[in-house]
Wavefront OBJ file of the C-alpha trace (Angstrom):
o trace
v 142.955 59.518 75.713
v 140.023 58.805 78.101
v 136.573 58.930 77.984
v 133.988 60.213 80.078
v 130.897 57.736 80.530
v 128.347 60.350 80.899
v 125.361 57.899 82.432
v 127.842 57.319 85.319
v 127.166 60.633 86.538
v 123.706 61.533 88.743
v 121.041 63.206 86.973
v 121.138 66.647 88.310
v 125.262 66.588 87.187
v 123.844 65.181 83.666
v 121.552 67.773 83.758
v 124.176 70.839 84.158
v 126.070 69.204 81.278
v 123.167 69.310 78.918
v 122.304 72.754 80.231
v 125.630 74.132 79.125
v 125.413 72.516 75.517
v 124.204 74.599 72.433
v 121.312 72.660 70.726
v 122.663 71.687 67.666
v 125.187 69.476 70.268
v 122.411 68.344 72.087
v 120.900 67.086 68.813
v 124.245 64.958 67.698
v 124.348 63.878 71.011
v 120.633 62.101 70.551
v 121.695 60.375 67.775
v 124.639 58.576 69.137
v 121.711 56.154 70.986
v 118.588 55.257 71.825
v 119.491 55.494 75.482
v 121.352 58.610 75.087
v 118.163 60.372 73.261
v 115.947 59.151 75.712
v 117.890 60.366 79.029
v 118.420 64.085 76.784
v 114.421 64.250 76.101
v 113.830 63.119 80.484
v 116.523 65.635 81.462
v 116.335 68.535 78.599
v 112.020 68.767 79.165
v 111.936 71.963 80.874
v 114.646 73.519 78.322
v 112.673 72.605 75.590
v 109.180 73.331 76.783
v 110.580 76.476 76.583
v 111.054 76.828 73.307
v 108.307 78.263 71.589
v 108.823 77.655 67.932
v 111.695 76.295 65.398
v 111.381 77.929 61.566
v 112.514 76.587 58.425
v 113.608 79.188 56.006
v 113.521 77.790 52.366
v 115.387 79.400 49.205
v 115.271 76.435 46.980
v 115.145 72.410 46.709
v 118.573 72.104 48.345
v 119.072 75.316 50.405
v 116.784 75.691 53.740
v 117.906 77.249 57.427
v 116.643 76.144 60.692
v 116.434 78.418 63.795
v 114.536 78.053 67.402
v 113.256 81.179 69.425
v 115.227 80.205 72.342
v 118.316 81.285 70.479
v 116.290 84.671 68.946
v 115.613 82.794 65.962
v 119.429 82.344 64.830
v 119.829 79.594 62.929
v 121.736 76.488 64.073
v 121.362 74.529 60.933
v 121.387 74.681 57.330
v 120.723 72.384 54.472
v 123.202 73.488 51.622
v 124.100 72.241 48.543
v 127.355 70.417 48.110
v 129.220 73.109 46.657
v 129.002 75.744 49.626
v 131.419 73.018 51.752
v 134.534 74.181 49.797
v 137.103 74.713 52.389
v 135.563 72.987 55.013
v 136.135 69.045 56.687
v 133.305 66.993 55.496
v 132.236 64.283 58.114
v 129.919 61.565 57.117
v 127.283 60.129 59.704
v 123.966 58.927 60.831
v 121.395 61.560 61.242
v 117.831 61.608 61.580
v 118.055 57.742 60.513
v 119.680 58.030 57.325
v 123.593 58.598 56.461
v 124.786 62.219 55.627
v 127.463 64.601 54.681
v 127.842 67.105 57.159
v 129.909 70.231 57.896
v 130.546 70.415 61.782
v 129.427 74.397 63.364
v 131.956 76.574 63.774
v 131.961 80.064 65.370
v 130.991 81.944 61.621
v 129.048 79.277 60.125
v 125.771 76.900 61.239
v 126.197 73.141 61.083
v 125.883 72.320 57.613
v 124.211 69.529 55.803
v 124.803 68.348 51.975
v 122.592 67.501 50.006
v 121.318 66.998 46.413
v 118.492 69.180 44.520
v 116.501 66.003 44.250
v 116.565 65.148 47.747
v 115.853 68.451 49.651
v 112.610 68.043 49.923
v 112.650 64.598 51.871
v 115.451 65.607 53.725
v 113.850 68.852 55.115
v 110.832 66.418 56.138
v 112.708 64.200 57.725
v 114.205 66.721 59.805
v 111.358 68.115 60.918
v 109.727 65.300 61.480
v 112.687 64.027 64.083
v 111.829 67.438 65.656
v 108.068 67.314 65.835
v 109.212 63.521 67.916
v 111.782 65.003 69.818
v 110.715 68.447 71.017
v 107.095 67.201 71.292
v 104.068 68.664 69.725
v 103.689 71.906 71.566
v 106.522 73.902 69.966
v 105.045 75.808 67.259
v 106.424 75.469 63.452
v 107.532 77.903 60.947
v 107.999 78.261 57.458
v 109.323 81.051 55.426
v 109.428 79.769 51.541
v 111.170 82.278 49.154
v 111.682 79.691 46.655
v 109.480 80.842 43.294
v 108.402 77.388 42.268
v 108.927 75.443 45.158
v 106.809 75.098 48.507
v 108.096 72.398 51.275
v 105.174 69.890 51.967
v 105.580 70.134 56.242
v 103.187 68.855 58.244
v 101.543 70.752 61.139
v 103.255 74.090 60.211
v 101.313 76.963 62.292
v 103.381 80.119 61.003
v 103.648 80.616 56.949
v 105.328 83.271 54.913
v 105.228 82.283 51.059
v 106.536 83.756 47.906
v 105.208 82.882 44.868
v 105.918 84.486 41.228
v 104.822 81.152 38.895
v 101.579 80.754 38.636
v 101.594 78.200 36.684
v 102.631 75.474 39.275
v 101.273 77.879 42.400
v 98.221 76.409 42.440
v 98.810 72.717 42.560
v 102.108 73.701 44.921
v 99.802 75.341 47.722
v 96.907 72.989 47.620
v 99.673 70.096 48.466
v 101.373 72.154 51.139
v 97.589 73.272 52.785
v 96.771 69.379 52.847
v 99.341 68.665 55.331
v 99.259 71.956 57.261
v 95.691 72.911 57.390
v 94.380 75.484 59.765
v 97.222 77.495 60.743
v 97.558 80.524 62.835
v 99.043 82.848 60.691
v 99.616 82.819 56.654
v 101.646 85.714 54.617
v 101.590 85.575 50.841
v 103.472 87.609 48.446
v 103.232 87.512 44.715
v 102.730 89.425 41.756
v 100.303 88.464 38.919
v 97.591 85.688 38.754
v 96.267 84.265 42.034
v 94.249 81.139 41.794
v 93.538 80.812 45.396
v 91.344 83.047 46.810
v 88.136 80.695 46.688
v 90.471 77.735 48.782
v 88.462 76.536 51.897
v 91.658 75.668 53.137
v 93.612 78.874 53.009
v 90.228 80.358 54.267
v 90.509 78.424 57.841
v 93.966 80.693 58.474
v 93.253 82.665 61.945
v 95.536 85.684 60.615
v 95.901 85.501 56.644
v 97.981 88.692 55.534
v 98.114 88.687 51.603
v 100.225 91.160 49.160
v 99.211 89.957 45.763
v 98.561 92.451 43.138
v 95.473 91.830 41.102
v 94.194 88.976 43.607
v 90.299 88.856 43.553
v 90.107 90.406 47.445
v 86.239 89.523 47.407
v 86.922 85.703 46.869
v 88.867 86.077 49.920
v 86.411 88.030 51.684
v 83.695 86.129 51.349
v 85.144 82.788 52.040
v 87.081 83.742 55.144
v 86.399 82.572 59.010
v 89.614 83.460 60.791
v 90.043 86.414 62.938
v 91.902 88.896 60.928
v 92.268 89.526 57.122
v 94.692 92.199 55.753
v 94.829 92.167 51.651
v 97.198 94.945 50.334
v 96.397 95.301 46.599
v 93.765 92.811 45.598
v 90.844 94.037 43.439
v 87.803 94.995 45.404
v 84.502 96.380 44.019
v 81.501 98.722 46.036
v 79.443 95.449 45.534
v 82.141 92.990 47.549
v 81.750 95.850 50.330
v 78.213 96.319 50.599
v 77.359 91.892 50.394
v 80.664 91.525 53.199
v 78.643 94.570 55.350
v 75.558 93.043 54.948
v 76.395 89.906 55.501
v 78.457 90.429 58.935
v 75.385 92.656 60.102
v 73.023 89.939 59.281
v 75.252 87.538 61.296
v 75.311 84.932 57.835
v 79.197 85.170 57.855
v 81.855 86.231 59.585
v 81.525 85.429 62.948
v 84.807 85.115 63.944
v 86.312 88.600 62.664
v 87.683 90.900 64.343
v 89.963 93.145 62.429
v 90.066 93.523 58.090
v 91.936 95.576 55.921
v 91.804 95.795 52.173
v 94.123 98.787 50.857
v 94.726 99.470 47.221
v 97.478 101.413 47.290
v 97.338 104.072 44.619
v 94.677 103.314 43.059
v 91.136 104.700 43.992
v 88.462 101.958 43.253
v 85.772 102.737 45.817
v 83.046 104.801 46.302
v 82.862 105.640 49.481
v 79.341 107.518 49.178
v 78.041 104.551 47.083
v 78.777 101.985 49.382
v 77.404 103.973 52.833
v 74.171 104.813 51.228
v 73.911 100.860 50.806
v 74.253 100.065 54.552
v 72.945 101.343 57.826
v 76.194 103.773 58.998
v 76.252 105.339 62.598
v 79.012 107.741 64.325
v 79.932 107.534 67.726
v 78.436 110.322 70.146
v 80.934 113.090 68.639
v 81.224 114.840 72.931
v 83.047 111.854 73.737
v 86.404 110.502 72.836
v 86.632 108.398 69.778
v 87.182 104.355 70.897
v 90.706 103.406 69.802
v 90.836 99.707 68.428
v 94.260 98.231 69.343
v 95.933 95.116 67.302
v 98.903 93.554 66.798
v 100.347 93.203 63.187
v 103.415 92.010 61.658
v 105.258 94.848 60.401
v 108.347 94.831 57.540
v 109.557 91.916 55.470
v 110.643 88.302 56.183
v 111.813 88.000 59.777
v 110.067 91.369 61.728
v 108.602 91.659 64.702
v 104.923 92.334 65.846
v 104.055 95.826 66.333
v 101.031 97.145 68.255
v 99.159 99.642 65.731
v 95.587 101.478 66.433
v 92.347 102.040 64.693
v 89.610 104.422 65.014
v 86.763 106.043 63.468
v 83.594 108.161 64.016
v 81.853 105.265 62.218
v 80.345 102.382 63.127
v 77.574 99.870 62.139
v 75.568 97.218 64.630
v 74.968 93.321 64.051
v 71.217 92.895 64.318
v 71.085 89.691 66.166
v 73.503 90.697 69.339
v 73.203 94.471 68.730
v 77.442 94.211 68.759
v 78.892 96.858 67.107
v 82.328 97.436 64.926
v 84.175 100.455 63.792
v 84.080 101.353 60.350
v 86.648 103.148 57.920
v 85.831 103.263 54.170
v 87.864 105.858 51.071
v 88.423 105.149 47.776
v 91.526 102.973 48.168
v 90.139 100.435 50.591
v 88.009 99.172 53.628
v 89.188 98.781 57.380
v 86.522 97.026 60.343
v 87.386 96.257 64.033
v 84.713 94.443 65.818
v 84.054 95.452 69.138
v 82.527 92.186 70.324
v 80.408 94.449 72.641
v 77.656 96.643 72.578
v 77.531 100.148 71.310
v 76.728 101.673 75.302
v 79.294 98.971 76.415
v 82.164 100.487 74.132
v 81.332 103.900 75.166
v 80.923 103.513 78.962
v 85.018 102.782 78.919
v 86.083 99.611 77.645
v 87.407 101.558 74.615
v 90.979 99.788 74.412
v 90.487 96.111 72.793
v 93.380 93.995 72.278
v 92.216 91.182 70.477
v 95.609 89.393 70.190
v 96.506 89.229 74.304
v 100.136 89.291 74.665
v 101.505 86.270 77.442
v 102.143 88.912 80.023
v 98.815 89.942 79.908
v 97.233 86.546 79.880
v 99.286 85.741 82.699
v 97.844 85.132 86.068
v 99.483 86.570 89.407
v 101.828 85.289 91.241
v 100.542 83.349 94.123
v 103.959 82.075 95.847
v 107.382 83.782 95.595
v 110.481 80.966 95.754
v 114.044 82.409 97.628
v 116.260 81.261 95.313
v 119.200 82.365 97.648
v 117.957 79.410 100.255
v 118.991 76.830 97.648
v 122.005 75.185 97.411
v 124.815 76.605 95.068
v 124.282 73.922 92.425
v 120.540 74.456 92.174
v 121.162 78.290 92.186
v 123.081 77.719 89.021
v 120.957 75.087 87.682
v 117.924 77.849 87.843
v 119.965 80.869 86.706
v 121.076 78.751 83.689
v 117.856 78.188 82.469
v 117.428 81.855 81.987
v 117.276 84.442 79.257
v 120.013 86.750 79.367
v 117.650 89.845 79.806
v 116.278 88.311 82.995
v 119.190 87.852 84.559
v 119.901 91.222 84.122
v 116.884 92.080 85.977
v 117.124 89.798 88.625
v 120.400 91.335 89.116
v 118.773 94.878 89.613
v 116.492 93.059 92.780
v 119.511 93.095 94.921
v 123.631 93.778 95.573
v 123.431 90.382 96.885
v 121.692 89.214 93.869
v 124.052 91.304 91.483
v 127.126 89.427 93.340
v 125.413 85.413 93.181
v 124.674 86.088 89.468
v 127.905 87.110 89.036
v 129.856 84.491 90.750
v 127.363 81.943 89.562
v 127.332 82.987 85.723
v 131.099 83.780 85.156
v 131.685 80.853 82.922
v 128.124 81.526 80.813
v 129.412 85.114 80.677
v 132.755 84.351 79.239
v 131.305 82.893 76.489
v 129.620 85.790 75.366
v 131.887 87.290 72.694
v 130.315 90.264 71.854
v 127.442 93.063 72.560
v 126.081 95.448 70.504
v 124.377 98.544 70.457
v 122.719 99.390 67.077
v 120.910 102.469 66.012
v 117.738 101.896 64.116
v 115.509 104.713 62.805
v 113.755 106.990 64.152
v 115.193 107.078 67.659
v 115.514 103.980 69.411
v 118.286 101.429 70.272
v 119.134 97.908 69.643
v 121.142 96.027 72.463
v 121.919 92.503 71.345
v 124.222 89.145 72.371
v 126.495 86.799 70.595
v 125.232 84.517 73.111
v 121.319 85.052 71.944
v 122.754 84.871 68.179
v 123.514 88.698 67.666
v 119.901 89.267 68.293
v 118.389 91.817 70.279
v 117.727 91.331 74.028
v 116.525 94.840 74.981
v 115.898 97.875 73.223
v 116.106 101.912 74.468
v 113.519 103.880 73.133
v 112.000 107.399 73.709
v 108.975 107.549 76.297
v 106.269 109.614 73.621
v 107.040 107.557 70.587
v 105.849 104.015 72.765
v 102.134 103.347 72.716
v 99.969 100.318 73.175
v 102.277 98.348 75.541
v 101.552 98.132 79.477
v 104.179 100.084 81.318
v 105.769 99.435 84.922
v 107.988 101.619 87.044
v 110.856 99.527 88.178
v 114.849 99.536 88.926
v 117.185 97.737 86.623
v 120.424 97.776 85.691
v 120.699 100.464 89.427
v 118.703 102.899 87.895
v 114.502 103.851 88.392
v 113.224 103.545 84.607
v 109.831 102.830 83.165
v 109.679 99.574 81.407
v 107.888 97.730 78.782
v 108.116 93.990 79.604
v 109.049 91.540 77.408
v 106.645 88.959 75.524
v 106.695 86.564 72.937
v 106.641 89.393 70.429
v 108.250 92.369 72.214
v 111.867 92.625 73.833
v 111.964 94.438 77.224
v 112.041 98.200 76.088
v 113.601 100.941 78.290
v 112.070 103.848 77.745
v 113.553 107.695 78.754
v 112.972 111.538 78.054
v 114.664 113.808 76.248
v 116.559 114.864 78.541
v 118.015 111.330 79.276
v 118.705 110.834 75.984
v 122.680 111.428 76.102
v 123.487 109.418 79.638
v 121.207 106.499 79.783
v 123.059 104.843 77.023
v 126.542 105.437 78.704
v 124.972 104.339 81.643
v 123.848 100.720 80.534
v 127.680 100.290 78.875
v 129.117 100.963 81.961
v 126.877 98.716 84.289
v 127.700 96.041 81.574
v 131.158 96.655 81.592
v 131.159 95.665 85.255
v 128.534 92.917 85.316
v 129.731 90.773 82.164
v 133.544 91.727 82.192
v 136.033 93.844 79.888
v 137.110 90.746 78.031
v 133.900 90.909 75.896
v 133.936 92.907 72.585
v 131.293 95.581 72.713
v 130.153 97.154 69.395
v 128.431 99.654 67.908
v 126.504 99.777 64.664
v 124.808 103.484 64.114
v 124.481 106.067 61.567
v 125.970 109.062 63.027
v 128.761 108.916 65.661
v 127.495 111.917 68.055
v 126.556 111.471 71.669
v 125.520 109.263 73.393
v 127.357 106.824 70.989
v 131.140 108.888 70.980
v 130.639 108.744 75.023
v 130.985 104.593 74.886
v 134.249 103.803 76.452
v 135.977 100.430 75.982
v 134.300 99.811 72.419
v 136.532 97.770 70.148
v 134.169 97.732 67.082
v 132.527 100.483 65.004
v 130.750 101.227 62.036
v 129.169 103.978 60.930
v 127.072 104.597 58.554
v 127.013 107.941 57.477
v 127.665 111.687 58.437
v 131.057 111.187 60.552
v 131.659 114.388 62.715
v 135.340 114.089 62.891
v 135.546 116.346 66.234
v 133.207 113.973 67.711
v 135.423 110.906 66.552
v 138.264 112.124 67.522
v 136.932 112.389 71.195
v 135.618 109.035 70.545
v 139.230 107.396 69.928
v 140.404 108.806 73.599
v 138.214 106.487 75.549
v 137.955 103.618 72.901
v 141.045 103.261 71.331
v 142.933 100.414 69.738
v 139.588 98.711 68.020
v 139.709 95.851 66.491
v 137.618 97.441 63.881
v 136.310 100.792 61.981
v 134.120 100.695 59.195
v 133.061 104.523 57.934
v 130.737 104.750 55.210
v 132.118 108.187 53.929
v 135.181 110.305 55.417
v 135.347 113.843 54.055
v 138.031 115.446 56.098
v 141.766 113.715 55.909
v 142.489 115.044 59.327
v 141.431 111.586 60.806
v 144.495 110.224 59.435
v 147.187 111.915 61.971
v 145.217 110.377 64.618
v 147.491 107.671 66.166
v 144.069 105.780 67.979
v 142.783 105.807 64.498
v 146.311 104.348 63.135
v 146.133 101.595 65.053
v 142.730 100.185 64.269
v 143.383 96.248 63.457
v 141.018 95.867 60.836
v 140.000 99.456 58.937
v 137.528 99.911 56.254
v 136.558 103.667 54.973
v 134.133 102.976 51.846
v 133.801 106.435 50.087
v 136.603 108.810 50.624
v 136.719 112.301 49.114
v 140.044 113.679 50.672
v 143.790 112.503 49.826
v 144.250 109.188 51.644
v 147.701 110.306 51.983
v 148.178 110.138 55.791
v 145.806 107.533 56.602
v 147.909 105.093 54.511
v 151.241 106.660 55.917
v 150.759 106.581 59.702
v 148.709 103.239 59.554
v 149.621 100.686 61.983
v 146.646 98.028 61.475
v 146.720 94.468 60.149
v 144.206 95.048 57.330
v 143.225 98.367 55.289
v 140.113 98.932 53.066
v 139.254 101.552 50.718
v 136.703 101.553 48.411
v 136.444 104.474 46.276
v 139.421 106.935 47.271
v 142.365 109.461 46.240
v 145.307 108.564 46.886
v 148.983 109.918 45.567
v 151.256 107.615 43.682
v 154.184 109.104 45.992
v 152.246 107.706 48.736
v 152.029 104.226 47.473
v 155.330 104.126 46.712
v 156.345 105.386 49.839
v 154.511 102.623 51.471
v 155.889 99.974 49.597
v 159.571 101.016 50.031
v 159.332 101.177 53.351
v 157.785 98.231 53.618
v 160.347 96.450 51.714
v 163.532 97.805 53.738
v 161.565 97.108 56.848
v 161.050 100.409 58.618
v 157.508 100.400 59.175
v 154.061 98.204 58.423
v 155.569 95.456 60.568
v 151.816 94.528 61.279
v 150.246 94.850 57.768
v 148.691 91.555 56.163
v 146.351 93.063 53.519
v 145.455 96.157 51.658
v 143.431 97.535 49.187
v 142.576 100.853 47.569
v 141.061 101.481 44.924
v 139.992 105.315 42.915
v 137.931 106.224 40.309
v 139.896 106.068 37.192
v 138.101 109.263 35.097
v 138.920 111.526 38.494
v 142.536 110.390 40.045
v 143.813 107.341 38.253
v 146.951 105.723 39.416
v 150.043 105.644 37.601
v 150.994 102.164 37.629
v 154.197 102.523 35.666
v 155.566 105.170 37.349
v 154.941 103.228 40.661
v 156.378 100.143 39.465
v 159.424 101.598 37.981
v 160.092 103.161 41.559
v 160.316 99.761 43.665
v 162.254 96.226 43.016
v 159.376 94.056 41.415
v 159.542 90.379 41.082
v 157.419 88.217 38.425
v 156.346 84.696 38.330
v 156.548 83.195 35.395
v 153.160 83.219 33.821
v 153.000 79.377 33.216
v 152.883 78.380 36.710
v 149.802 78.297 38.410
v 149.797 81.574 40.545
v 149.381 81.551 44.392
v 146.104 82.219 45.809
v 145.863 84.540 48.950
v 142.303 83.941 50.892
v 141.063 86.565 53.419
v 138.139 86.993 55.333
v 136.035 90.113 55.340
v 132.770 91.489 56.966
v 130.344 92.488 54.188
v 128.823 95.671 53.617
v 125.503 95.295 55.473
v 125.109 95.517 59.291
v 124.664 92.143 61.138
v 126.088 89.578 58.190
v 128.984 87.678 57.815
v 131.916 87.614 57.119
v 133.018 86.242 53.543
v 135.914 84.508 52.007
v 137.774 86.384 49.398
v 140.397 85.465 47.428
v 143.547 87.596 45.601
v 146.619 86.119 43.266
v 149.065 88.292 41.159
v 152.102 87.470 39.339
v 154.175 90.390 40.880
v 155.399 89.864 44.196
v 158.175 92.205 46.553
v 160.698 91.069 49.180
v 161.211 92.623 52.274
v 165.230 92.988 52.673
v 165.644 91.889 56.439
v 164.051 88.530 56.068
v 163.471 87.772 52.774
v 159.768 87.460 53.316
v 157.281 88.121 50.498
v 154.358 90.213 49.704
v 152.225 89.610 46.400
v 151.205 92.914 45.002
v 148.968 94.009 41.955
v 148.905 98.058 40.479
v 146.192 99.387 38.226
v 144.820 102.432 37.166
v 141.903 101.325 39.331
v 143.386 100.178 42.345
v 146.377 98.793 44.537
v 146.251 95.732 46.314
v 149.121 94.254 48.715
v 149.157 90.871 50.797
v 151.849 90.060 52.579
v 153.039 85.774 52.727
v 154.707 85.910 56.803
v 157.206 83.626 54.455
v 160.489 83.806 52.443
v 161.234 84.169 49.108
v 162.357 80.334 48.871
v 159.207 79.081 50.747
v 157.285 80.969 48.836
v 158.311 79.779 45.312
v 158.715 76.025 46.500
v 155.356 75.987 47.625
v 152.896 77.711 45.734
v 151.041 78.115 48.651
v 147.435 79.166 49.487
v 147.217 81.115 52.212
v 144.283 81.282 54.287
v 143.855 84.255 56.747
v 140.707 84.537 58.929
l 1 2 3 4 5 6 7 8 9 10 11 12 13 14 15 16 17 18 19 20 21 22 23 24 25 26 27 28 29 30 31 32 33 34 35 36 37 38 39 40 41 42 43 44 45 46 47 48 49 50 51 52 53 54 55 56 57 58 59 60 61 62 63 64 65 66 67 68 69 70 71 72 73 74 75 76 77 78 79 80 81 82 83 84 85 86 87 88 89 90 91 92 93 94 95 96 97 98 99 100 101 102 103 104 105 106 107 108 109 110 111 112 113 114 115 116 117 118 119 120 121 122 123 124 125 126 127 128 129 130 131 132 133 134 135 136 137 138 139 140 141 142 143 144 145 146 147 148 149 150 151 152 153 154 155 156 157 158 159 160 161 162 163 164 165 166 167 168 169 170 171 172 173 174 175 176 177 178 179 180 181 182 183 184 185 186 187 188 189 190 191 192 193 194 195 196 197 198 199 200 201 202 203 204 205 206 207 208 209 210 211 212 213 214 215 216 217 218 219 220 221 222 223 224 225 226 227 228 229 230 231 232 233 234 235 236 237 238 239 240 241 242 243 244 245 246 247 248 249 250 251 252 253 254 255 256 257 258 259 260 261 262 263 264 265 266 267 268 269 270 271 272 273 274 275 276 277 278 279 280 281 282 283 284 285 286 287 288 289 290 291 292 293 294 295 296 297 298 299 300 301 302 303 304 305 306 307 308 309 310 311 312 313 314 315 316 317 318 319 320 321 322 323 324 325 326 327 328 329 330 331 332 333 334 335 336 337 338 339 340 341 342 343 344 345 346 347 348 349 350 351 352 353 354 355 356 357 358 359 360 361 362 363 364 365 366 367 368 369 370 371 372 373 374 375 376 377 378 379 380 381 382 383 384 385 386 387 388 389 390 391 392 393 394 395 396 397 398 399 400 401 402 403 404 405 406 407 408 409 410 411 412 413 414 415 416 417 418 419 420 421 422 423 424 425 426 427 428 429 430 431 432 433 434 435 436 437 438 439 440 441 442 443 444 445 446 447 448 449 450 451 452 453 454 455 456 457 458 459 460 461 462 463 464 465 466 467 468 469 470 471 472 473 474 475 476 477 478 479 480 481 482 483 484 485 486 487 488 489 490 491 492 493 494 495 496 497 498 499 500 501 502 503 504 505 506 507 508 509 510 511 512 513 514 515 516 517 518 519 520 521 522 523 524 525 526 527 528 529 530 531 532 533 534 535 536 537 538 539 540 541 542 543 544 545 546 547 548 549 550 551 552 553 554 555 556 557 558 559 560 561 562 563 564 565 566 567 568 569 570 571 572 573 574 575 576 577 578 579 580 581 582 583 584 585 586 587 588 589 590 591 592 593 594 595 596 597 598 599 600 601 602 603 604 605 606 607 608 609 610 611 612 613 614 615 616 617 618 619 620 621 622 623 624 625 626 627 628 629 630 631 632 633 634 635 636 637 638 639 640 641 642 643 644 645 646 647 648 649 650 651 652 653 654 655 656 657 658 659 660 661 662 663 664 665 666 667 668 669 670 671 672 673 674 675 676 677 678 679 680 681 682 683 684 685 686 687 688 689 690 691 692 693 694 695 696 697 698 699 700 701 702 703 704 705 706 707 708 709 710 711 712 713 714 715 716 717 718 719 720 721 722 723 724 725
C-alpha cells in the first residue's frame, strides 16, 4: 500500500486536508512528529482561534470527558477505566509524551484513553497542559467536577461547576484547586451540609459566583466578595448581614465592582424587611414613570446548561454617597436582590433603563467597515472560506441570494454528505431545537414564539427563503427564529422542506416530541420518531403516509391497538413501545421489521404461538432479528407451558456454555447513546427450510426471541457470541 506524503503538497492543500478533519484526528496527527505538530499549529491557527473553550467533565479519579465549543461541546475524548474498553480494540501509542493504551473513536464512541485510578489526575493534567501549549492561551478552559471527594487540580481554569458532598476533604481540595486556578470568571458550587470556604479570599475574587449549598454562611461570603455577580441559594443570612452590606455599599467602603446580587432562601422566612429598611435610607422611583428594568445573564439549570437573560425591577433603590449612583433593591422575608446601575437617578430615569452588564459578542462587535465579495475568489478559496464556517452561518449565507445558495450546495456537497442526521426536538414550553450530527447532535438553531422572547435584540431578515424576525447567535445563545401564532403549524414544515432540498434526502431526519400533532405530523421523509406521551392515533396514521418505512419509532404510551394494523407502522425497522394498555396481538402478527420491543404490554399466548410457528415454517418474519415483549404478571401473565407445548423446542446441554447474543438498543431518554445488551438461553427453535436457529426464552412476564442467521450445525459447533450493532 502506498502512503501519501503530506508535506509534499502546497500549504493551501495541506490546510484543505486539515480543515476536513475532526479535532481528535488533528490532535493524533500532531503526535507524529515535531515537524507535523508545528505545521498543524501554523496552518490551523485560524481554526483554533475560533475555539472559544475546551471543557473537562470529571466524575471520578479515572473518568473524565473532554469537549470543545467548536463541536457544540460534544465530547471528542474520554479518560475511562480499563473495564470500559470491553469489546473494543486497544491500541498502545505515545500521546502527550507518554505511552498510553487507547481505543480509537467510532461513530458511537469518542476517543478513549485507558487509565488507572492512581493515574487519573496526572493524565488529565498532562492532557490539559498539552492543550494549553497546542491551542494557545486565548482559549477558555472549563471544568465540571461531579466527584464528591475529588477535584482535579488544573491550571488556569476560567469556568467551574463543582459538586461537593464530603466536607472532611472539601476545604483542602478546594484550596489546592484555587491555588492553581485563581480569579476565575465563573464558579458554581453545589453541595449540602457544612461549607468551610465562606471566608476564602481566593473564592471571593471570582467574577461571577453562584453558590447552591444548603446552610452555607451567606453573610461571610457576601462580606468578602470582590466580583461582579453573586448568587446564593439556600445560604444562611441575617438582618444584620444585609444591613451591614447595604450601608457599606452606600458609603463606598466595599463592593466597588458589584453589579448584581441575589440571595434566596427558598421556603425559609429568615429576614425582617421592615427592620432592614428602617436601618437604611430607602428611596422610590417616580410612580408616574416606568420602573427601570435591569437585565442580566444567568446560567440556568444543572450541568451543561444555557445562559438566559433575566429581568429585575423594583420601585425601591438606594444611593451611593460618593458618586450618587443608584442601585435597585428588593428585600423580602426570603432574600435580597440588588442591581447596581452605575449611573445617577436622573440618568436612569432619562431613558437609560435597560442595562446588560454582560454584553454578548454581537452587542460588542463593531459595525463592518469593508465588505468582501466572496464570489470573486477562486472556487478553491471559496471552499476554504465556507469550510471554516459553522452550519448556521452557511444557512444564513445561502439565504443571501440564489447564486450563493447554489454555490454553497455545490462547494459543500462533501461536507453535507457527512451529516448523518438532523433532529427536531420539542422543548417545553413551546420552542423547537434543531440539531445536527455534524455538531455533536447539539442545537444550531431554535424556533420560538415571538411573545416569549425578551431581552435579546431582534433583526428582520430573509432567512431560508422567508421574511422572518430572528435573534442572532452569540457565544451563549442559538440563532433563534421567531414566529407568530398563525405561523405555528407552517413554519417548521417549510424549514424542513428547505433542509430536504439544501442538504439532500440521504440525511436521516429525526423527530423527538411530546405529542405528535401539527406541525410535527406534517413533516415528510422523517426516518426516526420518538414520541414521549399523548399519541394521537389519527395524526400518526396521516404522519406515516408522508413519512413511511421509518428506521426507528419509539412510543412512550400506546392505548389504541388500531395502529398495529397500519402497514407502514408494521414496516418500521426498530419499533419500541414502553407501555401498551391494549392487546398487542395485531402489532406482533403484522410486524415486518428487524427489532420489536414492548416493555410493558398485553399479549395473548395464541399470538406468540402463531408468531413462533410462522417463523419456524418460514411463512413470515423474514427480517426479524430480535424481539422482547414484557407483560405485568399479576394482570396479564403468559402461560409458558402452554406456549412451549405448541412449538418444537430444542434445548442445549446445561453443562455447555450458553451462546451470548449481543445487540444495540437506544436508551430511554432523549439524546441518549446506544447501549450494548446481552441475551442468552438454553432453549432454541429451528426454521424448517434453511435450518437457521433462534434462541428463545419464555416466562410468565416476558418472551424474548433472537435470530442467529446460522444453521443449527454451525450454532452447535461454534457456540457463538453474536454482535448485532
